N, C-alpha and C positions, 0 to 999 in steps of 0.2 A: 169455862171457856166461853167467849162470846159467840154469838151466832154469825151468820153470813148474810150480807145484803146481795140479792141476785137482781141484776138489772136486766129485765127480760123484754125482748122485742116482740111485738104482737103485729098481726096483719094490718096493712094500711087500707085494706078493702076486702079482698077475697079471703074468706076464712080458711081456705085450704092452704094458705101460705104460712100457717102456724107450724113451727118445727116440732118434731117428736120430743126433743129435749125441753122445749118451752112448755109443752103440755105436761110433761112429767114433773118439771120443777114447780109449776104452779099448783100441781096437786100435792106436792110433798111439803111445801113451806107451811109455816104456821099462819102466816098472814100475808095478804096482798094489798099493797098500797097503790091505789088507782086514781087517776085524774078525775074520772067520772064513774062512780060505782055503778050507776044504772046502765051506762053504756057498756062497761066491762062485764057486767053480770050476763049480758047476752052472749058474749064470747065464752065465758066459763060454762054457761048452760049448754052451749053447743058441743062442748067437749066433756061434759059431765064432771066438771070440777066444782067441788063443794067448799073449797077453802074460803074462809071469811075475808070479806073486803073491807077496807077502810079508806076514806077519801084522803087524797094528797094532791093539792092543786095550788095555784098561784096565791090564792087568798088565805090559805092556812098553812103555807109551806113552813114558816119558821117554827110555829108552835107544834105542828104535827111532827116535824123532824125530831124534836126533843123527845116526844113520846115513843117514836120508833127507835131512837137510839137507846132509850132505857130498856126496851124489850130485846133489842139486839144484845145488849150487855148481859141480859139475863139468860142468854143462850138460844133465843128463838131465831129461826131463819125466816127472813122476810123477802118477798119479791116486790120490786118496783116496776110498774107498767104505766104507760100513757094511753091515751085514747086510741092511738094508732101509731105504729112504727116503733122506732128505737127511743126509749126514754132519754131525757136530758139533752136531746137535740132539738133546740127551739121549743122545749117543753120543760115543765118543772122537774126538779130532781137533783140538780148539781149541788145544791146546798147540803142535802142529805149525804150525798156521796162524799163531799168535801169533809163533812164532820166525821164520817166513818173513817176516813184516812187519818184524820187527826187523832181519833180515839183508837187507832190500830185495829179497827174492825174490818175483816175481809170483805172486799167487794168483788163480785164475779159477774162477768158479762155472759149473757145467754143471747147471742146475736141472732139477727133475723132481718125483717124488712125495714127499709129506710126509703122514704120518698125521694130524698136527695140523690142517693145512689141509683135507685130505680130509674129516675128521670135521665140522669147522665148516661146510663148504660144503653139507652135506646135513642138518644138525641143525635148521635153522630158528631158531636162537638169535641174539640181537643180536651183530653182529660189528664195530660201529663202533669198539669197543675190546675186546680180550681179553687174558688173561694165561695164558701157558703155564708150568706149574710142573714139568714133567718127571714122573718117577715119584713117587708118594706114598711117604712113609717106611714102612718095613716094621713098625716098632714102633707099637703102638696109641696111646700118649700123643703121640708126635711127629706121627702121622697126624692125630689129632684137632685138634691145634693148627693144622696147615695148613688143615684143612677148616673150622675156625672162621673163619679169615681169608677163605677162599673164599666161604663162605655170606654174609659181610657185605659183600663187594666189590660195586661198582657196575658192574663189567665181567664179561663171560662168562669163566669159569675153565675151563681145559683141563688135564687130568692123564692120565698113563698109570697103569694099575693092573694088577697080576698077577691072573689069573683066580681063584686060590685065596683072594685077599684082597678080592674085589669085594663080597661080602656084608657083611663087616666095615666097609668104607668106606661102603656105602649105609646101614648101620645108624647110623653116626656122622652122616651127612648128615641122616637123618630126625630124629635126636635134637636136632641143632643147629638145624635150620631149621623143625622142626615137621612136616616131611614134605611140605609143599605146594610147595616150590620145584621148578621145572622142570629136568629133567636130560635129557641125550642120552647114550646109550651106544652107541658104534660098535664092533662086534666083527668081527674077521677082514675088515677092509676090503679090497676088490678080490678077495677069495678066493672059492672056490666056495660057502662057507657064510656069506657076508657077512650081517650082521644090524644093523639100526638100531632101537634102542628110544628112543621119545620119550614122556615123561610126567612125572608127579611122582616125587619121590624115593621116596615110599611105594609107589607103583605099581611102580616099578622093583624095589624090595626084594621085593615079593610075587611079581613075575614071575620074577626070577632065583632066589628061594628055592625055587620049585617045580620046579627042575631037579635031576637027579641030580648034574650036574657042569657047571661053567662052563668052557669051553675057549676058547683062542685069544687073540690080541692085543686089548687093550681101550683105547679112548680114551673117557674120561669127561668130559663137559662139563656145567657147572653154570651155570644162567642167573643174570643179575645179581640182586642183592637189590633189592626194590622200594624206591624212594626214601622216606626218612623224611618223614612229614607235618610241615609247619611247625607250631611251637607257637602262632603267632599267626594270626589271621584275616587276610585280605587287607587289610581296612581298618586293623586294628591295626598291621600291618607298615608300611603306608603312613605312618601317623602316626609310628611309631617311627623310621623312616629319615629322615623329614622333620625330626624334632626332634634326632636324634643324629648326622647326617652333613651334609656340604656338597654332597651329590649334587643334581643338578637333578631336577625332577619327571619328565622323560623318562627319566633314568637310574634313578630309583627305580622307575618303572613296569616297566622292563625287568627289573630284579632281582627284583621281587616276582613277575612273571609266570614267570620261570625257577624260582624257589623253589617256587611252587605248581603248576607244570606246567599253566598255563592260558594262553589267548590274551592277548596284550598289549592287544588292543582292550577286552577285558573289564575288565582292571585299569585301563586308561585311563578308562573310564566311571566306575569306582568312585572314582578319584582326582578326577574332575570333581565328583562328588556330594559328596565329602569337602571339597573346597575351597569349594564353594558353602555348605555348612553352616558351615564355619569363618568365612566372611564374615558369616554371620548370628549368630555367637557360639555356635553349637551344635557341640560337640566330640564328640558321640556317634556311634558307628559303627552303620551299618545292617546290617552283616554281619560 
């Protein structure tokens, strides 16, 4: 029988965030595939884990995946870790996981820290839906194109950004959004100098521009764009949908309430008034 690939999350800063299960699994597997073996050795030494490390990163991913697959097929259990957080999330690893699925090799998640989730959990931005886009492009034009989509989206957007490019990204957000959109910037999460900035994009630009240098890992979160106001009034939309669709009054009321962001009971009262006026031959809207 083949072995199992364990995708193991490791701390994003504070070493105490390592789970009991993660420590046990890293000690039990035959081999640990790590993004940077020197970096990961410090973590293993902290927990007294002596399992052998092998490098697995962007530059050797394809060839190394073949070697790891061969060992998995021979029955060895292997753990995949990244430098910090959950592997395969804006980090190498998905090609190995994909090949394991094709080869019917079990893949098991050992969950734990994630900078994306950690940032969202403390930012106070809407999380009913959110979009994670990984690292922003380094080139200005490509970055701006991504941010234009971010600032127009109706879900919270989450990106990683390098410290030396943060001011350029914030400048783009201010120019695109007008500066009033809410942002959250989490810096050095779980580390000694952890910082969370919450405010408008303009306020963030002023705050971070006043520093000699921005340091550390950054998670940038952009609040959803406000919904566009309907072009018609409630009464006008009620009339329009009644004349152009086969929807029932109940369905029309629900749709108009959603589009205007108001209570269904308010729209229902408006529909009753409209129907009464239509019965008297008066087609004019009161609102």
